N, C-alpha and C positions, 0 to 999 in steps of 0.2 A: 504493499499499499504505499503510495507516495503522499506525503503530507508536506505542504508548504508552510512557510512561516507566518502566512496570513491567518492560519488557524490558531495562532497562539495569541493569548491574552495575558499580560503581565498580572501576576497575582502578588509577588513580593519582588520589590526592585533590588538591584545590585547593592545599592547603598543601605537599604534596610537589612539585607542578609549580612553584609560586613559589619555593621554596627551590632547586630545581635551575636555574631561570631566572637567579636571582641569581648562582649559582655559575659558570654559563657566562658571564654578562655580566662577572663579575669577571676571569675567564680571558682573555676577548677583549679586554677594556680593558688588561690587562697586556701581551698580545701585541702590540697596536697602539699602545702608548703613544708619544706623539709623532707619530702619524700619524692621518689621518682616513680610515678605511676607508669603503666604500660597502656597505650592506646591501642585498641584492637579496632581496626576499621573494617567494615563489611564491604567487601568488593562486589560489584564494580562501583555502585552508586555513591558510596560516601567518600571516595578518594579525594575529592576536591575539598569538601568540608573537613575532612580529617587533616589534610595538609594545611588549610587555612587556620584551623583550630590550634594545631600544634605550633605553628609559626607565631600565634598571638600569645601563647602561654609563656609565662616568664619563670618557670621551674624546669628542672631536668625532667625528662621523660623519655620513654622509648616508644617504639611503634612496631606493630605487626599486622598482618591481615588475615582475615578468614574470607572464604568465598563460598556462598550458598546460592541456590536458585530456588524460587518458588513461583515465578511468573513467566508466561509466555505472552508477548504483546502487551495487553492491558489486563489480562485475566490471570488470577491466582490459580495455580494448579492445585492448591490445597495441601501440598506436602512440601517439606524442605529437604533439598538434597545437598550434602556437604561436597563442594567442588575443590576446595583448598583449605587445609587446616593450618592453625597457627604454628609457628616453628619455635617460638620462645617457650620457656619454662615459667608458668605464671604461678607456681606453688608460692604461697606466702607473700604474694605481691599484691599491690593495689592495681586493679583492672578497671579501665574505662572503656566500655564498648561504644564505638561511635558509629551511628547509624544514619542514613539519609532520610528515611521516612519510615514511620510506623503506621501500617494500614490496619490489618486484622490483629496483629500482634503475634502471629504464628512464627515469623522469622525470629524476632527479638527473643521470644521465649525459648526457642530452640537453642539459640546461641547463649543466652544467659544460662541455662541449664547445662550446656557443654562446658562453659567456663567454670562454673561452681564444682563440676566433677574433678577439676584439677586442684582444688584447695587453695584458691587464693585468699589473701587476707581480706579483700573486699571486692565487690563488683558493683560498679555504677554504670549508668546508661545515659548517653546524651544522643538526642536526635534532633536533626535540623527541623523536620516536619512531623507532625502527628495529626492523624484523623480521629479525634476523640469520638465522633459518632459511631465509628465502626470498630475501634480498637476494643478487643476483649483481653484484658490483662488482670492478673491477679496480683500485681506488684506495681510499684510506682516508678515512673521515669524521672531520673534525678534532674535533667536538664531538657527542656523542650524549647527549640528556637521559635517555632511558630505553630499554632494550632490552625488547621486549614479544614474546609468542608470536604466531604467525600467525593472528590473529583480526581480525575487523572491529571497529573502534573509532570512537567519536564523541566530541564535546566538545572544548573549549578550541580552537575553530576548525575541527575536523574534522567532516565531516558525512555524513549519509545523505541523498541527494537534496536538498541545502540545509537539512536539519533538524538540530537539535542542536548547531549550531556555539556557541551561546551558553552551553552548560554549562561550569562553571568547572574541572571536573576532566576526566578521560579515562575513558570508559565502554565496557565490551564490551557489544555488542548481542546479548542472549541469544535463544535460539530463532529465530534469524534464518533464514529460507529466501529464497533468490534467486527473483526472479519469473520 
């Protein structure tokens, strides 16, 4: 399916995203002052958010990545598949999971449970976007950049079939119909 940029409507500006990233980074830096947490970015969507967040933090930290899949196009397939696991030892470490968006909560629950199995000192979660109307979680998210309505969005790392990740803001995909 060919989607052109005329179908995109800005939901969150680049300036708003960067301002919120700085606020979250300052909060994480304060919480973990004197420690060196490890950020676990969820690929592919969170890589831009994770990089910007890390650069804004003023404490020592490490980074690793995990890759899972639960979507095809705009549809969740209802299961989470591990594509790449972390390589770092997180035992007795402060872990901060960095997610781009929480929709149903299926992926973040899977990853949180997986991290807890390794015996970390703590696990915190930061997400750029959250859809509270559809997220079904039995735990709190420590940092939420923006709450958004249950619409399909792209930009700032989020994609539609690998397209639009490079947009600097977050955009609603207008007039979209599933294939």
